[in-house]
KOLVEX-965700 format. One line per field, with one value per atom (N, C-alpha, C): residue in one letter; y, x, z. Coordinates in nm, 2 decimals, always signed. Example, Ala and Ser with C-alpha at 12.3 -4.5 7.8 and 13.67 -1.06 7.14 Angstrom:
// KOLVEX-965700
type: c(A A A S S S)
c2: c(-0.57 -0.45 -0.33 -0.22 -0.11 +0.00)
c1: c(+1.32 +1.23 +1.32 +1.28 +1.37 +1.29)
c3: c(+0.78 +0.78 +0.78 +0.71 +0.71 +0.79)
***
This chain:
// KOLVEX-965700
type: c(M M M E E E T T T V V V K K K V V V V V V F F F F F F D D D V V V G G G N N N T T T L L L M M M N N N F F F D D D Y Y Y G G G T T T V V V A A A K K K L L L S S S G G G M M M N N N Q Q Q T T T Q Q Q L L L T T T K K K Q Q Q A A A P P P A A A S S S W W W K K K Q Q Q I I I N N N S S S E E E L L L A A A E E E A A A Y Y Y Q Q Q R R R G G G K K K Q Q Q H H H D D D H H H F F F R R R M M M L L L I I I H H H S S S L L L V V V Y Y Y A A A E E E A A A G G G L L L A A A G G G V V V E E E A A A V V V I I I N N N G G G S S S D D D A A A F F F S S S L L L W W W N N N R R R T T T N N N N N N Q Q Q A A A R R R Q Q Q A A A V V V E E E A A A L L L R R R N N N Q Q Q G G G V V V R R R V V V G G G V V V I I I S S S N N N T T T D D D G G G T T T V V V Q Q Q T T T L L L L L L D D D R R R H H H G G G W W W K K K G G G L L L F F F E E E A A A V V V I I I D D D S S S A A A V V V V V V G G G V V V Q Q Q K K K P P P D D D S S S R R R I I I F F F E E E M M M A A A L L L A A A R R R V V V G G G V V V K K K A A A N N N E E E A A A L L L Y Y Y V V V G G G D D D L L L P P P S S S V V V D D D V V V Q Q Q G G G A A A N N N D D D A A A G G G L L L R R R A A A V V V L L L Y Y Y D D D P P P Y Y Y D D D L L L Y Y Y Q Q Q A A A D D D L L L E E E H H H L L L V V V A A A A A A H H H G G G P P P F F F H H H R R R L L L T T T D D D M M M R R R Q Q Q L L L S S S P P P L L L V V V R R R L L L L L L N N N G G G)
c2: c(+7.07 +7.02 +7.13 +7.08 +7.17 +7.23 +7.35 +7.41 +7.33 +7.31 +7.24 +7.34 +7.30 +7.39 +7.34 +7.21 +7.15 +7.04 +7.03 +6.92 +6.85 +6.72 +6.64 +6.56 +6.53 +6.46 +6.34 +6.24 +6.13 +6.18 +6.11 +6.15 +6.07 +5.94 +5.86 +5.85 +5.89 +5.89 +6.00 +6.09 +6.21 +6.34 +6.36 +6.48 +6.45 +6.33 +6.29 +6.17 +6.17 +6.06 +5.97 +5.86 +5.74 +5.75 +5.71 +5.71 +5.57 +5.56 +5.43 +5.41 +5.51 +5.49 +5.42 +5.45 +5.38 +5.24 +5.21 +5.07 +4.99 +5.05 +4.98 +4.94 +5.04 +5.02 +4.91 +4.91 +4.81 +4.67 +4.67 +4.54 +4.48 +4.56 +4.52 +4.52 +4.59 +4.60 +4.71 +4.71 +4.82 +4.93 +5.05 +5.16 +5.19 +5.19 +5.22 +5.12 +4.99 +4.89 +4.89 +4.92 +4.93 +5.04 +5.16 +5.27 +5.24 +5.17 +5.14 +5.05 +4.95 +4.85 +4.90 +5.01 +5.05 +5.08 +5.14 +5.17 +5.04 +4.93 +4.81 +4.75 +4.78 +4.74 +4.81 +4.94 +5.02 +4.97 +4.93 +4.88 +4.74 +4.66 +4.53 +4.55 +4.65 +4.67 +4.71 +4.79 +4.83 +4.71 +4.61 +4.49 +4.41 +4.40 +4.32 +4.38 +4.51 +4.57 +4.56 +4.57 +4.55 +4.41 +4.31 +4.17 +4.16 +4.22 +4.21 +4.27 +4.39 +4.45 +4.37 +4.31 +4.23 +4.11 +4.06 +3.94 +3.98 +4.11 +4.15 +4.12 +4.10 +4.06 +4.18 +4.16 +4.26 +4.26 +4.38 +4.39 +4.48 +4.46 +4.55 +4.62 +4.74 +4.82 +4.83 +4.87 +4.89 +4.76 +4.65 +4.52 +4.48 +4.50 +4.47 +4.55 +4.67 +4.76 +4.72 +4.69 +4.65 +4.52 +4.43 +4.29 +4.31 +4.39 +4.40 +4.47 +4.56 +4.63 +4.54 +4.46 +4.40 +4.25 +4.18 +4.03 +3.96 +4.00 +3.93 +3.93 +4.04 +4.05 +4.02 +4.05 +4.04 +3.93 +3.87 +3.76 +3.81 +3.72 +3.75 +3.82 +3.78 +3.85 +4.00 +4.03 +4.17 +4.25 +4.18 +4.24 +4.27 +4.17 +4.19 +4.30 +4.30 +4.40 +4.55 +4.57 +4.70 +4.73 +4.64 +4.66 +4.69 +4.61 +4.63 +4.75 +4.80 +4.91 +5.05 +5.05 +5.17 +5.16 +5.27 +5.27 +5.37 +5.39 +5.48 +5.62 +5.66 +5.79 +5.82 +5.72 +5.74 +5.73 +5.65 +5.63 +5.72 +5.78 +5.89 +6.02 +6.05 +6.17 +6.26 +6.25 +6.33 +6.42 +6.55 +6.63 +6.63 +6.61 +6.62 +6.77 +6.83 +6.98 +7.02 +6.93 +6.96 +6.97 +6.88 +6.88 +7.01 +7.05 +7.17 +7.29 +7.30 +7.40 +7.40 +7.27 +7.26 +7.30 +7.27 +7.31 +7.46 +7.52 +7.67 +7.73 +7.68 +7.73 +7.72 +7.61 +7.59 +7.69 +7.71 +7.80 +7.94 +7.98 +8.11 +8.13 +8.02 +8.02 +8.03 +8.02 +8.02 +7.88 +7.77 +7.64 +7.58 +7.52 +7.47 +7.33 +7.30 +7.17 +7.09 +6.96 +6.87 +6.74 +6.65 +6.53 +6.41 +6.30 +6.18 +6.07 +6.00 +5.91 +5.79 +5.67 +5.55 +5.54 +5.56 +5.56 +5.51 +5.54 +5.48 +5.57 +5.68 +5.77 +5.89 +5.89 +5.99 +6.09 +6.09 +6.17 +6.32 +6.37 +6.51 +6.55 +6.47 +6.50 +6.50 +6.40 +6.39 +6.52 +6.56 +6.68 +6.80 +6.82 +6.93 +6.94 +6.82 +6.81 +6.85 +6.83 +6.85 +6.97 +7.07 +7.20 +7.22 +7.13 +7.14 +7.20 +7.23 +7.28 +7.40 +7.39 +7.50 +7.52 +7.43 +7.44 +7.37 +7.27 +7.18 +7.21 +7.23 +7.25 +7.12 +7.01 +6.88 +6.78 +6.71 +6.59 +6.47 +6.38 +6.26 +6.14 +6.08 +5.97 +5.85 +5.74 +5.62 +5.56 +5.56 +5.50 +5.58 +5.71 +5.79 +5.77 +5.77 +5.76 +5.62 +5.52 +5.38 +5.32 +5.39 +5.35 +5.38 +5.28 +5.30 +5.32 +5.40 +5.40 +5.26 +5.21 +5.29 +5.30 +5.27 +5.28 +5.42 +5.43 +5.56 +5.65 +5.58 +5.66 +5.75 +5.72 +5.81 +5.93 +5.92 +6.04 +6.12 +6.06 +6.13 +6.21 +6.15 +6.22 +6.35 +6.34 +6.45 +6.56 +6.52 +6.62 +6.69 +6.61 +6.67 +6.77 +6.73 +6.82 +6.96 +6.96 +7.09 +7.15 +7.07 +7.12 +7.14 +7.05 +7.05 +6.93 +6.94 +6.82 +6.74 +6.61 +6.52 +6.57 +6.62 +6.66 +6.80 +6.86 +6.98 +6.95 +6.82 +6.79 +6.70 +6.71 +6.62 +6.55 +6.43 +6.35 +6.31 +6.34 +6.31 +6.20 +6.09 +5.98 +5.90 +5.81 +5.74 +5.59 +5.54 +5.40 +5.39 +5.34 +5.33 +5.25 +5.14 +5.05 +5.11 +5.20 +5.27 +5.41 +5.49 +5.63 +5.66 +5.61 +5.63 +5.56 +5.43 +5.36 +5.42 +5.46 +5.52 +5.65 +5.74 +5.87 +5.85 +5.77 +5.75 +5.69 +5.59 +5.53 +5.63 +5.73 +5.83 +5.95 +5.96 +6.06 +6.18 +6.17 +6.27 +6.25 +6.35 +6.34 +6.29 +6.19 +6.13 +6.18 +6.20 +6.23 +6.13 +6.06 +5.96 +6.03 +6.04 +6.09 +5.98 +5.99 +5.87 +5.92 +5.96 +6.02 +5.93 +5.80 +5.70 +5.66 +5.71 +5.68 +5.53 +5.47 +5.33 +5.28 +5.37 +5.33 +5.37 +5.44 +5.49 +5.37 +5.26 +5.15 +5.08 +5.11 +5.04 +5.12 +5.24 +5.33 +5.28 +5.21 +5.16 +5.06 +4.97 +4.87 +4.93 +5.03 +5.10 +5.17 +5.24 +5.31 +5.21 +5.10 +4.99 +4.94 +4.92 +4.86 +4.96 +5.08 +5.17 +5.30 +5.32 +5.45 +5.55 +5.66 +5.76 +5.84 +5.90 +5.98 +6.06 +6.17 +6.25 +6.19 +6.20 +6.15 +6.26 +6.27 +6.36 +6.29 +6.33 +6.27 +6.37 +6.50 +6.60 +6.68 +6.69 +6.75 +6.90 +6.96 +7.10 +7.11 +7.00 +7.00 +7.01 +7.00 +7.00 +7.13 +7.24 +7.37 +7.41 +7.39 +7.42 +7.33 +7.20 +7.11 +7.17 +7.21 +7.26 +7.39 +7.48 +7.60 +7.57 +7.46 +7.42 +7.37 +7.28 +7.23 +7.33 +7.44 +7.55 +7.65 +7.63 +7.72 +7.86)
c1: c(-7.61 -7.55 -7.46 -7.34 -7.23 -7.27 -7.22 -7.24 -7.16 -7.22 -7.16 -7.06 -6.93 -6.82 -6.77 -6.78 -6.73 -6.82 -6.83 -6.90 -6.81 -6.79 -6.71 -6.80 -6.75 -6.82 -6.75 -6.83 -6.78 -6.77 -6.71 -6.70 -6.79 -6.77 -6.85 -6.99 -7.08 -7.23 -7.27 -7.18 -7.21 -7.17 -7.04 -6.99 -6.99 -6.95 -6.94 -7.03 -7.09 -7.18 -7.10 -7.16 -7.10 -7.13 -7.03 -7.04 -7.09 -7.22 -7.28 -7.25 -7.23 -7.21 -7.08 -6.97 -6.85 -6.86 -6.92 -6.94 -7.02 -7.12 -7.21 -7.12 -7.04 -6.96 -6.86 -6.79 -6.69 -6.74 -6.86 -6.92 -7.01 -7.04 -7.14 -7.28 -7.31 -7.45 -7.52 -7.65 -7.74 -7.73 -7.70 -7.68 -7.81 -7.92 -8.05 -8.08 -8.06 -8.09 -7.99 -7.87 -7.77 -7.81 -7.84 -7.88 -8.00 -8.10 -8.22 -8.20 -8.11 -8.09 -7.98 -7.92 -7.81 -7.85 -7.96 -8.00 -8.00 -8.06 -8.06 -7.92 -7.83 -7.69 -7.62 -7.65 -7.59 -7.63 -7.76 -7.81 -7.74 -7.73 -7.66 -7.52 -7.45 -7.31 -7.30 -7.40 -7.40 -7.41 -7.50 -7.52 -7.39 -7.33 -7.20 -7.09 -7.08 -6.98 -7.00 -7.13 -7.16 -7.12 -7.14 -7.11 -6.95 -6.89 -6.74 -6.68 -6.73 -6.67 -6.70 -6.82 -6.86 -6.77 -6.72 -6.64 -6.49 -6.46 -6.32 -6.25 -6.32 -6.26 -6.21 -6.09 -6.04 -6.13 -6.14 -6.23 -6.17 -6.20 -6.17 -6.30 -6.32 -6.44 -6.48 -6.38 -6.41 -6.45 -6.38 -6.42 -6.56 -6.59 -6.73 -6.83 -6.80 -6.90 -6.92 -6.82 -6.83 -6.90 -6.87 -6.93 -7.08 -7.12 -7.26 -7.34 -7.28 -7.34 -7.35 -7.25 -7.23 -7.25 -7.22 -7.21 -7.33 -7.45 -7.57 -7.60 -7.57 -7.60 -7.48 -7.36 -7.24 -7.14 -7.17 -7.08 -6.94 -6.86 -6.72 -6.64 -6.66 -6.59 -6.62 -6.75 -6.79 -6.73 -6.72 -6.66 -6.52 -6.44 -6.30 -6.28 -6.36 -6.35 -6.36 -6.45 -6.47 -6.35 -6.31 -6.20 -6.07 -6.04 -5.92 -5.92 -6.04 -6.05 -6.08 -6.08 -6.12 -6.06 -6.09 -6.06 -6.15 -6.14 -6.23 -6.22 -6.09 -6.07 -6.15 -6.15 -6.22 -6.37 -6.42 -6.57 -6.64 -6.58 -6.65 -6.62 -6.69 -6.65 -6.77 -6.88 -7.00 -7.02 -7.00 -7.02 -7.16 -7.19 -7.32 -7.35 -7.42 -7.44 -7.52 -7.61 -7.67 -7.57 -7.47 -7.37 -7.28 -7.25 -7.18 -7.25 -7.38 -7.46 -7.46 -7.46 -7.46 -7.33 -7.22 -7.09 -7.07 -7.12 -7.11 -7.20 -7.32 -7.41 -7.35 -7.29 -7.22 -7.11 -7.03 -6.92 -6.97 -7.08 -7.14 -7.19 -7.23 -7.28 -7.16 -7.04 -6.92 -6.89 -6.95 -6.92 -6.81 -6.71 -6.60 -6.63 -6.56 -6.59 -6.47 -6.48 -6.37 -6.42 -6.33 -6.36 -6.29 -6.36 -6.30 -6.35 -6.26 -6.30 -6.22 -6.29 -6.22 -6.19 -6.07 -6.04 -5.90 -5.84 -5.72 -5.60 -5.60 -5.49 -5.50 -5.62 -5.63 -5.74 -5.80 -5.92 -5.89 -5.78 -5.75 -5.74 -5.67 -5.67 -5.80 -5.88 -6.02 -6.10 -6.10 -6.17 -6.12 -5.99 -5.93 -5.98 -5.98 -6.01 -6.16 -6.24 -6.39 -6.44 -6.35 -6.40 -6.41 -6.35 -6.37 -6.24 -6.14 -6.01 -6.03 -5.96 -5.96 -6.08 -6.18 -6.30 -6.29 -6.21 -6.21 -6.08 -6.10 -5.98 -5.90 -5.96 -5.89 -5.95 -5.86 -5.90 -5.83 -5.90 -5.84 -5.87 -5.77 -5.78 -5.73 -5.82 -5.78 -5.65 -5.63 -5.51 -5.38 -5.40 -5.28 -5.25 -5.36 -5.34 -5.33 -5.37 -5.36 -5.47 -5.58 -5.70 -5.83 -5.92 -6.04 -6.16 -6.26 -6.39 -6.44 -6.51 -6.56 -6.47 -6.34 -6.24 -6.24 -6.26 -6.27 -6.14 -6.03 -5.90 -5.90 -5.97 -5.97 -6.05 -6.15 -6.23 -6.15 -6.08 -5.99 -5.88 -5.83 -5.73 -5.78 -5.90 -5.97 -6.00 -6.05 -6.07 -5.94 -5.84 -5.71 -5.66 -5.68 -5.64 -5.70 -5.83 -5.90 -5.91 -5.87 -5.87 -6.01 -6.09 -6.23 -6.26 -6.35 -6.39 -6.49 -6.50 -6.60 -6.74 -6.78 -6.92 -6.95 -6.85 -6.87 -6.87 -6.87 -6.86 -6.98 -7.01 -7.10 -7.03 -7.08 -7.02 -7.14 -7.12 -7.23 -7.18 -7.25 -7.22 -7.34 -7.32 -7.44 -7.45 -7.35 -7.36 -7.37 -7.48 -7.50 -7.39 -7.35 -7.25 -7.11 -7.08 -6.95 -6.95 -7.04 -7.04 -7.12 -7.24 -7.31 -7.24 -7.20 -7.13 -7.00 -6.92 -6.79 -6.80 -6.89 -6.91 -6.96 -7.05 -7.10 -7.00 -6.92 -6.82 -6.71 -6.69 -6.59 -6.64 -6.77 -6.83 -6.88 -6.88 -6.94 -7.09 -7.16 -7.30 -7.31 -7.39 -7.40 -7.52 -7.49 -7.60 -7.59 -7.70 -7.71 -7.77 -7.70 -7.74 -7.81 -7.94 -8.02 -8.09 -8.03 -8.09 -8.19 -8.17 -8.26 -8.37 -8.38 -8.48 -8.48 -8.36 -8.34 -8.37 -8.36 -8.35 -8.47 -8.57 -8.68 -8.75 -8.77 -8.84 -8.75 -8.62 -8.53 -8.48 -8.54 -8.48 -8.46 -8.56 -8.55 -8.44 -8.43 -8.32 -8.18 -8.17 -8.04 -8.00 -8.09 -8.05 -8.00 -8.07 -8.03 -7.89 -7.87 -7.74 -7.62 -7.65 -7.54 -7.54 -7.64 -7.65 -7.74 -7.77 -7.86 -7.80 -7.89 -7.84 -7.96 -7.92 -8.01 -8.01 -8.12 -8.13 -8.18 -8.11 -8.14 -8.16 -8.26 -8.28 -8.23 -8.21 -8.16 -8.05 -7.94 -7.83 -7.85 -7.95 -7.98 -8.05 -8.09 -8.14 -8.04 -7.91 -7.80 -7.78 -7.77 -7.75 -7.86 -7.99 -8.09 -8.09 -8.04 -8.03 -7.92 -7.81 -7.70 -7.75 -7.82 -7.87 -7.96 -8.05 -8.14 -8.06 -7.96 -7.88 -7.81 -7.77 -7.70 -7.78 -7.92 -8.01 -8.01)
c3: c(+17.26 +17.14 +17.08 +17.05 +17.00 +16.86 +16.83 +16.70 +16.59 +16.48 +16.37 +16.30 +16.31 +16.26 +16.13 +16.10 +15.98 +15.93 +15.80 +15.74 +15.65 +15.67 +15.58 +15.49 +15.37 +15.26 +15.21 +15.18 +15.10 +14.96 +14.87 +14.73 +14.63 +14.62 +14.53 +14.57 +14.48 +14.50 +14.59 +14.62 +14.71 +14.64 +14.64 +14.56 +14.41 +14.38 +14.24 +14.20 +14.09 +14.04 +13.95 +13.93 +13.86 +13.71 +13.63 +13.48 +13.43 +13.42 +13.38 +13.23 +13.15 +13.01 +12.98 +13.06 +13.04 +13.08 +13.20 +13.24 +13.14 +13.09 +12.99 +12.87 +12.82 +12.70 +12.72 +12.84 +12.86 +12.89 +12.95 +12.99 +12.88 +12.78 +12.68 +12.72 +12.83 +12.88 +12.82 +12.83 +12.79 +12.89 +12.86 +12.96 +13.03 +12.96 +13.02 +13.13 +13.10 +13.19 +13.31 +13.28 +13.39 +13.49 +13.43 +13.52 +13.60 +13.54 +13.61 +13.73 +13.71 +13.82 +13.92 +13.89 +13.98 +14.12 +14.15 +14.29 +14.37 +14.32 +14.39 +14.42 +14.32 +14.34 +14.45 +14.46 +14.57 +14.71 +14.72 +14.84 +14.87 +14.77 +14.79 +14.83 +14.78 +14.82 +14.96 +15.01 +15.15 +15.24 +15.20 +15.28 +15.28 +15.16 +15.15 +15.23 +15.23 +15.31 +15.46 +15.50 +15.64 +15.69 +15.60 +15.64 +15.64 +15.55 +15.54 +15.67 +15.71 +15.83 +15.95 +15.96 +16.08 +16.10 +15.98 +15.99 +15.99 +15.98 +15.98 +15.86 +15.75 +15.62 +15.55 +15.48 +15.39 +15.26 +15.20 +15.08 +14.98 +14.85 +14.74 +14.71 +14.76 +14.74 +14.59 +14.51 +14.37 +14.30 +14.33 +14.27 +14.31 +14.44 +14.49 +14.42 +14.40 +14.33 +14.18 +14.11 +13.97 +13.96 +14.05 +14.05 +14.07 +14.17 +14.19 +14.08 +14.01 +13.90 +13.77 +13.75 +13.62 +13.61 +13.72 +13.71 +13.66 +13.71 +13.68 +13.53 +13.46 +13.32 +13.23 +13.27 +13.19 +13.23 +13.35 +13.40 +13.44 +13.47 +13.52 +13.41 +13.29 +13.18 +13.17 +13.20 +13.20 +13.31 +13.43 +13.55 +13.52 +13.47 +13.44 +13.34 +13.24 +13.13 +13.19 +13.28 +13.34 +13.43 +13.51 +13.61 +13.53 +13.43 +13.35 +13.26 +13.23 +13.14 +13.21 +13.34 +13.41 +13.56 +13.63 +13.77 +13.84 +13.97 +14.04 +13.99 +13.95 +13.90 +13.78 +13.69 +13.56 +13.56 +13.66 +13.66 +13.75 +13.85 +13.93 +13.87 +13.75 +13.68 +13.64 +13.72 +13.70 +13.82 +13.82 +13.94 +13.98 +14.11 +14.16 +14.18 +14.10 +14.10 +14.23 +14.28 +14.41 +14.52 +14.52 +14.62 +14.61 +14.49 +14.47 +14.53 +14.51 +14.57 +14.72 +14.77 +14.92 +14.98 +14.91 +14.96 +14.96 +14.86 +14.85 +14.95 +14.98 +15.08 +15.22 +15.25 +15.38 +15.40 +15.30 +15.31 +15.33 +15.26 +15.28 +15.42 +15.49 +15.62 +15.72 +15.68 +15.76 +15.82 +15.76 +15.80 +15.71 +15.77 +15.70 +15.63 +15.53 +15.46 +15.43 +15.43 +15.40 +15.34 +15.31 +15.24 +15.31 +15.33 +15.38 +15.29 +15.21 +15.11 +15.11 +15.09 +15.06 +14.91 +14.87 +14.73 +14.71 +14.59 +14.55 +14.54 +14.61 +14.61 +14.52 +14.44 +14.34 +14.37 +14.49 +14.51 +14.50 +14.55 +14.53 +14.39 +14.31 +14.16 +14.10 +14.14 +14.08 +14.12 +14.24 +14.28 +14.21 +14.20 +14.13 +13.98 +13.92 +13.78 +13.75 +13.85 +13.83 +13.90 +13.92 +13.97 +14.12 +14.20 +14.34 +14.41 +14.33 +14.38 +14.47 +14.59 +14.68 +14.77 +14.75 +14.83 +14.97 +14.98 +15.10 +15.18 +15.31 +15.40 +15.42 +15.41 +15.43 +15.34 +15.27 +15.18 +15.23 +15.29 +15.35 +15.26 +15.20 +15.10 +15.17 +15.18 +15.25 +15.20 +15.07 +15.02 +15.06 +15.09 +15.13 +15.28 +15.36 +15.51 +15.56 +15.48 +15.52 +15.60 +15.61 +15.69 +15.61 +15.61 +15.54 +15.64 +15.59 +15.66 +15.66 +15.77 +15.88 +16.00 +15.98 +16.09 +16.15 +16.28 +16.34 +16.32 +16.29 +16.28 +16.16 +16.06 +15.94 +15.97 +16.05 +16.09 +16.19 +16.28 +16.37 +16.30 +16.20 +16.12 +16.06 +16.01 +15.95 +16.05 +16.17 +16.27 +16.32 +16.33 +16.37 +16.27 +16.14 +16.03 +16.04 +16.08 +16.08 +16.23 +16.33 +16.46 +16.52 +16.49 +16.54 +16.62 +16.72 +16.80 +16.72 +16.76 +16.69 +16.69 +16.81 +16.82 +16.76 +16.69 +16.62 +16.47 +16.43 +16.29 +16.24 +16.12 +16.05 +15.94 +15.91 +15.80 +15.71 +15.58 +15.48 +15.38 +15.38 +15.28 +15.25 +15.15 +15.10 +15.15 +15.22 +15.26 +15.42 +15.46 +15.61 +15.68 +15.62 +15.68 +15.69 +15.60 +15.59 +15.65 +15.60 +15.64 +15.77 +15.79 +15.91 +16.03 +16.00 +16.11 +16.15 +16.05 +16.08 +16.15 +16.11 +16.17 +16.31 +16.34 +16.47 +16.56 +16.51 +16.60 +16.64 +16.55 +16.58 +16.65 +16.68 +16.76 +16.67 +16.54 +16.46 +16.44 +16.40 +16.36 +16.22 +16.19 +16.06 +15.98 +15.85 +15.76 +15.64 +15.63 +15.52 +15.39 +15.29 +15.16 +15.08 +15.06 +15.00 +14.88 +14.77 +14.66 +14.59 +14.60 +14.53 +14.63 +14.75 +14.85 +14.88 +14.89 +14.91 +15.05 +15.15 +15.29 +15.38 +15.32 +15.39 +15.47 +15.41 +15.47 +15.58 +15.58 +15.67 +15.79 +15.81 +15.90 +16.04 +16.09 +16.23 +16.24 +16.14 +16.14 +16.13 +16.04 +16.02 +16.14 +16.21 +16.34 +16.44 +16.45 +16.55 +16.51 +16.38 +16.34 +16.34 +16.30 +16.27 +16.36 +16.43 +16.51 +16.45 +16.52 +16.47 +16.35 +16.27 +16.16 +16.11 +16.04 +15.96 +15.82 +15.75 +15.62 +15.52 +15.41 +15.30 +15.17 +15.09 +14.96 +14.85 +14.89 +14.80 +14.88 +14.82 +14.89 +14.92 +14.86 +14.89 +15.02 +15.08 +15.22 +15.32 +15.29 +15.39 +15.46 +15.38 +15.44 +15.54 +15.50 +15.60 +15.72 +15.71 +15.82 +15.92 +15.86 +15.95 +16.02 +15.94 +16.00 +16.12 +16.10 +16.21 +16.33 +16.30 +16.41 +16.49 +16.42 +16.49 +16.55 +16.54 +16.60 +16.55)
***
């Protein structure tokens, strides 16, 4: 097994956490209830994205996300209120402090770090604004390069940017159908970040559907995992 030389990260629900307060305010929902039901919504989104990719359908990731979080309680009017009053840049605005510790630990180990994100062209600005500036060797934004995960090409672009082979790279993200599938298809080693412990009961099915992966419930487990993989 090749030494892990670089770790790439997703952004939403991985490096940055979601602003449920703003969504609750815009939709008229109760923030406590919204936050409580959110984990089930993330799992639903993963299933919907998996189905969309299997059918070769185009999708609006942001709209699917807001619809899943809001529609049952606030209806279509609530969905539209959130979409019209916000965007991915404004809602992914809570730094995951565990992820920050993980990135710093990897850099201290001599492991390079980068980002591959399905977003709207603003991910570099988002990261810079929230204290990540200068930490990543490559930041690949799907809206900038014109390819979305799980398409292998976006991973290949990231590998080319840092000059590393696929089997020398890990990819960390929270959606099996997007992040695990895409990383495996491109030949990277996949790490599923599962902070809500959503997928423990589904591991056998997920491996069969999307390929092998390591699973973390706490981002601070990442640096020890890389150290273990590197012997």
